[in-house]
N, C-alpha and C positions, 0 to 999 in steps of 0.2 A: 291633952295634946302638948301643952307647954312642957310638962315633965318629960314626955317622950322626946321632944325636940332637944331639950337640954341634955338628956341622957346620951343622945346620939352626937350632939354637936360639941359638947364640952371636951370629951376625949380627943376629938378631931382638932378642935382649937388648940388644945394642949400639944398635940403632935405637930401641927404646922407652926405654932408659936415657938416651940422648942427648937425646931429647925431654923427658923428665922433668927431667934435669939442667939443660937449657936453661931449662925453666920455673922451676926453683929459682933459677938465677942471675939470670934476668930479674926474678923476684919480689924478690930481694935488691936489685937495682939500683933497681927501682921503689919498694922500701920506703923509700928515702931521701927520698921525697916525703911520707912520714908514714903514720900508721895508716889514714887515710881511703883513701889510694891502695891499701894492701894489702887493705882491705875491698872496694874496687871490683873489684880483680883477683880476689879470692876469689869474690865473687858471680858475676862474669862467667865464671869458670872452671866453676862448677857449671852455669850456663846453657848454656855451650858444650858441656859434657859431655852435657847433655840433647839438644842439637842433634845432636851426634855420634851419640847413641843412636837418635835419630829416623831417621837415614839409614844407620846402620851395617849394617842387614840386607842391603842390596844388595852391600856389600863381602864380608860373611861368606858369603852364599849363593854368590856367584861363586867365592870362595876354595875352598869345599868341593866345589862341583860340578865346577869345572875340575880340582881335584886328583884327583877320581875319574876324570874323562876322561883325564887324564895317565896314571894307573895302568893304565887299560884301553886306552890308545892310540887314543882317539877324539877327538883334539884339534880336528878340524873342528867337532864338536858343541860342544866347549869354547869355541871362538872364536865360534860362533853365540850361545852364552849370554852371552859377554862383550860382544858387540855389542848385544844387548838391554840389558845393564846400562849401557852407555854412553849409549844413547838415553834410558833412564829417568833416569839421573843428570843429563843435560842438561836435561830437563824440570823436575826437582826443583831444580836450581841456579838456573834462571831464576825460579822462584817464590820461592826463598830470597832472591834479590837484592832483590825487591820488599819482602819482610818486613824485611830489613836496613835499608832506607832509610826505613821508616815507623814501626817499632814499638819501637826500643830503649828510649826513655824510659819508655814505658808498661810494658814488660816489667820494668824495674827497680822501678817502682812496684808492680807486681802481686806481686813476691816480697817486698815489705815493706821495701825500702831507704828510708832516711830522705831527706827532700828534699835534704839536703846531698850524700848519696851519689848521688842521681839526677842532680843538676846536674853533679857531678864526673865521673860515669861514662857519661853518655849518648853522648858522642862516642867514647869509648874502645870501648864495646860495639858501636856501629854499625860501626866499621871492622873490629873482630874478627869480627863476623858476616859482613861482606862477604868477608873473607879465607877463610872457610869454603867459599865457593863454589868456590875453587880446590882446597881440601883434598878436597872430595867426589870430584873426578876423580883426583887423585894417589893417594888411598886405594884407589880401584878398581884403578888400575894396579898398585899394590903388592900387592893381593890376588891378582891374576893371576900376578904374578911369583913370589910365595910358593907358589902352587898348583903351579907347575911345578918347585918345589924351589930357586928362585933367591932366597935371602934376603939375598945380599950386595948386589945392586944397590939395593934399598930402603935398606939400611944406608948405602951411600956417598952417595946423594942426600940422605937425611935428615940425616946427620951434617954434610955440607957446608953445607946450608941452615941448620942449627942454629947452627953456628959463626958464620955470617954474621949470624944473627938477634941473637946476643949483642952483636956490635959495633954493629949498626944501632940496637939498643934504647938503648944508652948514648948514641950520637951524637944520635939524634933526640929522646931524652927530655931530655937536659941540654945538648946543643949541643957542637960542637967545630969550631974554625976558623971558616970562613964559614957553617957550619950553625947556625941558631938552635934552641935546645931548645924542644920543643913539649909537654913534660910527658907526661901519660897518652896523649894523642892521638898523640904521636910514637912511644910504645911500641907502640901498636896498628898504626900505619902500617908499622913494621918487619915485623910479622907479615904484613901484606898483601903486601909486596914479596917476602918470602922464600917464602911459600906460592905465589905466582905463578911464581917461579923453580923451585920443586920440581915444579910441574905441568908446566912446559915440559921439564924434564929427564926426567921419567918418560914423558911422551908421546913424546919422541925415542927412548927405549929401546924402547918398545912398537911403534912404527911403523918403527923402524930395524932394529937387530939382531934383534929378535923377529920382524920381518916376514920375514926370511930363514929363521930357525930354526923358527918355528911358523906361518908363513903368516898373520900377523895382519892383513895388508892386504887379504886376499881377502874380498870381501863375500859374506855368506851370507843367503839368503832366510829370513825369519822364518816359523815355524810357530806355530800357536795353542798346541799343547802346550808348546813351549819357552818362549814368552812367559809363559804361565800359570804354569809351574813356577818361573821366575825371580821373578815377582811374588809368588807364594804364599810361597816360601821367604824372600824378602826381607821380606815383611810379618811373618812369624812371628818371624824373628830380630830385626827392629827392635822388635817388641812385647816381646821378651825383654829387650833392652837398655833400652828406654824405661821398662819397669816398674821396673827397678832405678834408672835415673837419676831418675825422678820421685820415687822414695823418697828419694834423696839431695837432691832439691829441697825436699821437705818437711822433711827433716833440717836443711838450711841455713836455710830460712825460720824454723824454730823457734829456731835459734841467732842469726839476724840480730836478732831482737827482744831479745836479751840485751845488746846494746851493741856498740860498735865494737871494744873490746878483745877481747871474746869471739869476734867474727867473725874478727879478725886471728889470734888464737891457733888457731882452728879451721882456718883456711886454711893456716897453717904446718904443723899436724899432718897435714892431708890431703895437702899437697904432699910431705912426707917419707914418708907412708904410700904414696903413689902411686909414689914412687921405689923403694920396697921391692918393689912389685908388678911391676916391670918384668921381673925374671927369670921370674915366673909367666907374664906375657904372652908372653915369648919362647918358653918351653917349651910354652905353649898353642898357639902358631903351629906349632911342630914337631909337636905331637900331631895337629893337624888334617891336616898334610901326610902324616905317617906313616900315620895311620889311613885317610885318604881314598885315598891311593895304594894302600895295602894292600888295601882293599875293591875298588878298581878292578882290581887285579891278581889278583883271586879268591883272596886269601890272608888271609881274615878272622882266623884265629887269630894269624898273624904281626902283623896290624894291632893286635889286642888286646894282644899282648905289647909292641909298640912304645909303646902308650899307657901301660902300667904302668911301663915303664922310664923314660919321659919324666916321669911323676909322681914317681918316686923321685929322679931327678936334680934336678928342680925343688925338691923339699922340702929337699934338702941346701942349696941356695942360699938358700932362704927362712929356714932355721934360723940360718944364719950371720948374715944381716942382722938377724934378730930380736934376737940376742945383742948385736950392735953398737948397735942402737937403745936397748936397755935400759941399756947401760953409758954411752953418750955422749949421752943425750937433752938434757942442759942445754947443753953447748957447741954442739950442732947447732942448738938453738932460738935461741941468742944470735946465730947467724949471720944470722938473719932480722930480728931486732928487738932493740934495746937498751932497750926499755921493760920494766921489771921485771914489771908486771902482765900483759903479753902473754907474755913468754917463760916465766914461772913457770907460767901456766895451760897453755901449750903443752907443757911437760914432762910434766905429768900425762896429757895426751892421747897423747903419743908413747909413754909406757909402756903405755897400753892398746893402741895400735897394734901394739906389739911382740908382744903376746899373740895377736892375731888373724891375724898374718901367715901362719902355717902353714895355718889353716883356709881363709882366703880364697885363698891361693896354690894350694892343692890343688884348691879348687873351680874356679878359673879354668883350671887345666891340664886337669882332667877335662871341663870344658865344651868345650875345644878338641877333645878326643878324641871327644866326643859329636857335635860339629858335623861332624867328619870322617866319622862313620858316616852322618850325615844325620838324626839323632834330634832334629829341631827341634821336634816336637810336645811332647816331654818338657821340653825346655829352656824353652819358652814357658809351659807349665803351671806348672812349679815356680817360675819367676820371678814369675808373677802371684800365686800363692798365698802365697809367702813374703813378698813385698813388700807386697801389699795386705791380706793377712789378718794379718800379723805385724808387719813392720817399721814401716809407716806408722802403724797404730793405736798400737803400743807407743811410738813416738817422741812422738806427741801426748800420750799418757797420762802418760808419765814427765816430759816437759818442761813441758807446758801445764797439765795437770790436777793432777799431784802436785808440780810446781814443783821438780824435781830439777836443772834447768838442763842444762849441758853433760854432766855425769855421766850423767844419764838418757838423753840423746840418744845418747851413745856406748855405753851399755849396750844400747840397742836395736840399734845398728849391729853390735855384737859378736854378738848373738843371730841377726841376719839372716845374717851371713857364716858362722857355724858351721852353721846349718841348710842353707844352699846347698851348702857343702862336703860335708856328710854325705849329702845327697840325691843329688848328682852321683856320689859314690863308690859308693853302693849301686846306682844305675842302671847305671853302667858295668860292674860285676861281673855284673849279672843279665841283660844283653842276650843274646839267642840268637845268639852270634857265628858259629857254623858256618853259619847260614842267612842271614846278612846279604848284601845285594847292593847295587849302585849304583843311582842313579836311572835310568840307562840300561837296566839289566837287571832292575830291580825287578819288573816285571809278569811277565816270563818266569819269574823265580825263584819268585815266589809261586805261579804256576800249576804249576810242576814239583814244588814241595814244599808240599802242602796243609798249612795251619796254621802255616807258617813265614813270618813277616812280613819284608818287604823293609825296607831302611833307611829311616828316617823315618816 
């Protein structure tokens, strides 16, 4: 079990960590342009996180549905679901391109950015938004690959494009040889180019080797139940992610009004925090695969065991990183900025981040296990309740009403992450594991076992 978990998790950890490490390095490179540039990138990162959350449901639903199909050896249905996902993604990407071309300046204004930040960041945000149209497809291909247990291919593609991104960011931002530097616009242009290359590589794998192995080039006729299932599950999982990302948007908007130094320090702390969460995301991907395939193979208790083992492994990784953050907060913060007001404030936030690593990491891993089961109703409900009834009101109360500034905002963030971790843990343990079934077999299972709910 441990070997299988690490085989699945380590490539995913490498994938997510390389993405975050690349974000850290590019932020350091862009940071040479000044605090305003760091603030623009920070605000844009939160906006793009909300964008990812808005469309993440389609990837997450395909990931867990196809993993169940792989476990029960019904990959023809898995490919049918994937093809529905591709068409839905194409429609969403076309709409997103229109938004990217027309609204970046207004979006920056709506989140409370100063006129200076709006002027400096509109071009940067526009190109970053356009690059996400490519990401939507590559993320969907990655979800399919992970569902069949292939976590290495996304790792290779992602790490290759990330290395290229670092080089292009420097060249296009500051210039080199015949290339003239374009500042922030150059940095976002490098993202557009590398995301396009990532999409091309993942599509080649899906329609090439996967076409022979899993018959991905065979066209399947749609049925209303399959189309409806993909849309419903995608909507619920997107709502789950969006409720959390909107909470972070309110969190950022409250901090944005505290000044440029506060925004820059907050972005540094969140960037470092996200790097620490990459092991959790990797183990969450492994949990979804193990649980989903176990449910599909009619081995629900083995699936439950796999999720618990994955949680334990992930928490060990998270504990080690928490200790590192606590001990080396100051030198890490100074990597991002040489401004004392910025890195001093960032250190206090990094110390808070080291405390909540275990709760947030555990919650992330368990949410991966719950997705593998198909327990999307619970994930959506708990996300809505914790974010809209606790996190958002508490953030506004502590920062705006009581005037506690960043300390109040981060206290609210800690409260949210602890609650989500505890709720996911209790839910995972209380599921009726012996009676769980896949989306394919759910109706038959429910009929054969009165009172025993199917997954989801």
